C-alpha positions, 0 to 999 in steps of 0.5 A: 500914895500917902504923900500924894494923898496928903498933898491933896487932902491935908492942906484943906485942914489948915487954919480957917481963912478970914471972912474976906479970904473966903471963896464963894460960889458963882450966883446964877439964875435958872435958865429955864432949861429943865433937862440941862445937866450943866452949869449955866455956860452949858459946858461944865457938867453938874457932878453933885448938888448940895441943898441948903436953906438960906439962913437969913430966911430961917425963923426957927433958930436963934440968930447966933445959931444961924450965924454959926451955920452960915459960917461953917457952910461958907468955910466948907464951900471955900475949901471945896473951891480951894480943892479945885471944885467949881461951884454954882449957886441957884435959888429954888424956883418953887421955894425961895428959902432953898439954895441949890449949889451945883458942883463940877469937878474939872479934868485935873481934879478928876485925874488927881483923885482917880489916881488917889482912889485907885480907880481902874480905867480903860487901857485897851479893848479886850482882845480875848476871843469869847465863845458863845454859850450854848444857851445864847440862842435861848436867852436872846429871847429874854435879853434887852434889845441891843439896839436900845441899850447897847452892850458895854464895850469890854476893856482891859483896865488898870489903876489910873496914873497921871504920869501914864496918861498916854497909855490909857484909852482916852477917846474923849476927855468928856466921856473918859470919866463916866457920870457915876465915876465923876460923882464918886470922886466928888463925893470922896472930896466932899467927905474929906473937906474941913469946915471947922476946928473945935478943941484942936479936933478938925470937923470935916465931911458932908455927912456931918453937915447933913446930920447937923442940918447945915445942908438939907440934902446932897446927891448926884443928879438923875440924867433925865425924867423917867417918863420921856427922853431928855430934850438936851442932846448931850444927855444920854437919858439912861434913866429913861432907858432903865425905866423902859427896859428894866423897871417897867412891869412889861419886862417881868420876864426879861433879863436885867441889863446888869452892866447898864445898871452898874454903869448908872448906879454903881457896883453896890447896886449892881451886885445886889440886882445881879445876886437877886436875879441869879437867885431868882433864876436858880429858884426856877429849877427848884420851883419846877421840881417842887411843883412836880413833887406837889403834882406827884402827891396830888396824883398818888393821894387816891392810892394812899392806903393809910388815908383810905383806911381813915376814910373807910367807914368799916375801918376808920368809922369803927375807931373811936378816938380819945378826947383831946382835952380834959372834960369839955372834949368828947370822944370822936370818930377817926373818919372826921380827919378824912379830908385832912388825911387826904391833904396830908397825903399830898405833902407827906409822900415819897416826893417830899423826901426826894425834894428835901434831898434835891434842895439840900444839893440845890442850895450848894449848887446855887452858892457855888455857881454864885461864887463863880458869877460873883468872881466874873462880875468882880473882874468885869466891874473892876473890883478884883483888886479894889482897895477900900480907902480908909473909912471916915469916922462916923459923926456920932462916934467922933462927937463922943470922943472925949477920952484921950488914950495913947495909940500903941502903933503911932505912939501919939495921943488920940481921942476915943469915946470911952475907956477900956472899962467903959467899952466893956460895960457898954458891950455887956449891956448891949449883949444883955439887951439883945438876949433880953429882946430875944427872950421877949420874942420867945415869950410871944411864941409861948403866948401863941402856944397858950392861945392854941391850948386855950382856944382849942378848948373853946372850939372843942366845946363850940364845934361839938363832935358827935360820933354819929354826926354827918354835917358836911362842914364838920369834915373841914372845920375841925377844932384842930383846923380852926385852931391851926388857921387862927393861930397862924394868922395871929402869929403872922400879925404878931411877927409883923408888929414885932418886926417894926418894934425890933427894927427900932430896938436893934438900931437903938442898941447899935447906936448905943454900941457906937461903932466907929465906921459905917461898915462896922455899923452895918455889920453890927446891925446886920447881925442883930437884925438877922438874929431878931428876925430869925427867932421872930419868923422861924420860932413858931415853925420850929415849935410846930415842927419839933416840939408840938405833940412830942411831949404829951404823955398819954390819955391817962397821964397827960402833960400839962403846961403851967399846971393848967393847959394840957399839952397840944397833940398833933393830928393822927397824921402828924403835925406836917399839915399844920406846919405847911399851913403856917408856912403858907400863911407867913410866906404868902402874907410876908410877900404881900405885905412887903410889896404893898409897903415898898410900893405905897410908902414912897409913892404916897410921900412923893405924891404929897410932895408933888401935889404941894409943889404943884399947888405953889407954882406952875413954873418950869422946874429944873432937874436938880429941884425935881430930884430934891423932891424925891425920897432919899435912899437912907444911910442903910441903903440896900440893907433891908432889901438883903434882909428881906431876901435872906429871910425868904431864903431861910423859908425856902430852904429850912422848911421846904420838906413840909412845903414844896410850893415854897420855891414857887411862891418865892419865885413869883415874889422875886420876879415882882421884887426885882421890878418893884425895886427897880421901879423905886430906884428909877422913879421914887428915889434920888440917885444914889452915890455910886459905891464900889462893892466886891460881893454881897458882904456879910450876907454871904456867910449867913447864906452858907450858914442857912444852907448847912442848917437846912440839911439838918432841919429838913432831915428832922422834919421828915424823921420827926414831923412827917409820918414817913418813917413809921409807915416805912417801918410798918411796911418792911417789918411790922406788916409781916411775921413775926410782928404782923399777920400779912403774907407780904409787905403791905400798908393795910392795917397800918392805922389800926396797928399804930393808934394805941389803945386806952381803957376809958376806965383808967381816966382820972377824974380831972380829965374824964369827959363830961359827955356820956360814952356811946356804945358798948366799947370800953376803949378808945384810941390815942390820937397821936402815934405814941405806940404803947402796949394796950391795957391788960399787958404787963407793961400797959401804956409803956412804949412797945417794940414798934416805938423803939424800931421807929426811933432807931429808924428815925435816928438812922435816917437823919444820920444817913441823909445828913452824911449823904447830902453833906458828902455830895455838897463837899464833892460839888464844892470841890468840883466847881471852882470859885473862879472860871477859867475864862475869868482867870485868863482875862485877869492874867491878860490884864495883868500882863498888859498893865505890866507891859504898858505901864511898868515896862515903859517906866523901865525904858525911861529909867534905862534911857536916863541911865544910859544918857548919864553913862554916855555923858560920863564917857564923853567927858572922859574922852574930852579930858583925854584929848584936851591939852594939859594946862601948863 
């Protein structure tokens, strides 16, 4: 293989030929056939298009620079022709400065490089019997019409070998290599052809030529317009079919034609949509259970005893609460929180616990079944034994290769961009920069907290809370509600702004880090971007869930932020409702913002480009020029699509105990996301170079890490953020003797028992409210459930026994819930094999056929030659026996 690779590629690195020896493309005029995908002869298919600006018509560069660029391009195109590619050049119809170079790979070139690249091609039809799934009768209502997009034929495949051409299933030479495979082979050649030599370092590859501006674009062609079928009978119009049956909004409830997507765009695009579709389908189950838990909360909220006590004028109406801030805040009546307590009953119910446990198991089932699905796709799409070719060095890396070091493996000198010491300094700087920017994110969260603390004082003074007040608006617009909603909105805006900033920061840090290959670059950027966005999106939710209202002291001895602001307190029912509000705003707002951005940005750019082109000419435009005016995908490709979905996955799993409707919102968003992404690819972007991919890459371990963390966060939300554990402890222990006075287990008296009493005479001067005290009462109740002994007790304002029972119950609950869910997760992981028996059988059958058709034939040829030699020797021996001796 190495020898063949050298024979194919290394000759292109020879001495640059003289000007008179350069090969040039054929020049032709456009034949007014806008739908044609062939050269002017109508026979040779266009496998790739290169676009450049005629140097003689450039006015922005120096003459010497234009001459160098022309020389590099001419050498590059000459070497392409030397490698067997055929080129045809055509001037643009709309802009005479632009030149389009069409590239065609002949049969011999395709066969040679298919063997070099280990491309797997059909041997024979799949002859294994397949059993129809029990759900086929149901799923057929959602599948694409097979009369429109015919199912792909299943073949057993093997890595292509020219010497065994007769063993492969070649029905038609023109269709044996499909357009996606042809484009991938041509791009492989384009990435490895030389165009210059500088300081004994060879410069090669289309990526570098694009980065330096010698070419303006390089892309494979779409096969038709997405609005109508191609007029060319040789064109299958697959783009039109994809738009009509996949990307169009009418197909929002249809299953995706994944094999057809993979055939047109390649495995990398196909695996993304397969994962997104599988995730969306699994969300359907989570959304149904989540809605069920939400409806259960709605139906049982009227039976919520502790909420009834809050709203009861004889119970909650007689409970006077202590001020929530110093001086400007006043005493208030517990019934003010009646509406919020009713809402809290919806989300803080037994259904929440059931749903949290369910989601802990659901995420494991999702990941395990995705592994099975992924293994099946790996086989069906021929990536099981996919051998990644040695990746090309990034141009940015090679441009900095000024230091010479000795390679320990080859014992030869090679150029690197930095010494070992320089690399250490660079990595230290990058790591420090990452931590610095993460600290800035945390600083922004602290800024939101300070906003909460300061604006609460304003709302408390403005939205005056009088004990005797009966205004209707007061039931809904409390200082806590106003602070929570405005802080959540501001937090969302800050998150969106920081996303834009940190995206650029992560790219700058990664560029400075200077990874060697594009895969290294994407993995490094993935780690940074996910780390940034994890802190950015989740930090405010983590604060509300686990820190707000947990360290506040008590009315006589409050805890202060920065020595000035009194720490935030939770609502009497806890911070769960506020966490739910925060999640609803961030998840909903993020989905709306991202979808608008994804639709509008490419659409507006393309509309401007089309308007400008239409203003210049009304002439017929060829397919390659139409595609040139579409938007390029970009180097990072699907990176941002994966990142968006993984962040959403975190919201769906990490905080789902506080917001059971999160899977439903994610489901609705993903159903739109699939069609929007499909619409962008088919209508707004140039066709991507098809790429192989076995799986979703670095995102798989990130998803598994989130799944493990989700169990911990949901257990802690139920234990420390919701009020479920204190209620259960009261019901089973403190409502009956020896601690309670009720004869049977009940929730009656819960509110009165859990709100600690404080003597108003114990207020310090710094925190004593300005407002006068109404009535004859001398005590007020603590807002949050801190469970302390009342004044007059020998341990007044110290934590009582109820508090320690609750703490013990919370810790026990976390340990039990985590261990139970982790045990179930382990059992599920063990019970569900990563590769199904059906896929294993196909893999074994394919290996058997490969062995039989290819290797055994080799053995027969060798045996035949060997036996022939033996026979010849025997015959020679026989001849010498009967030949008379020479005298």
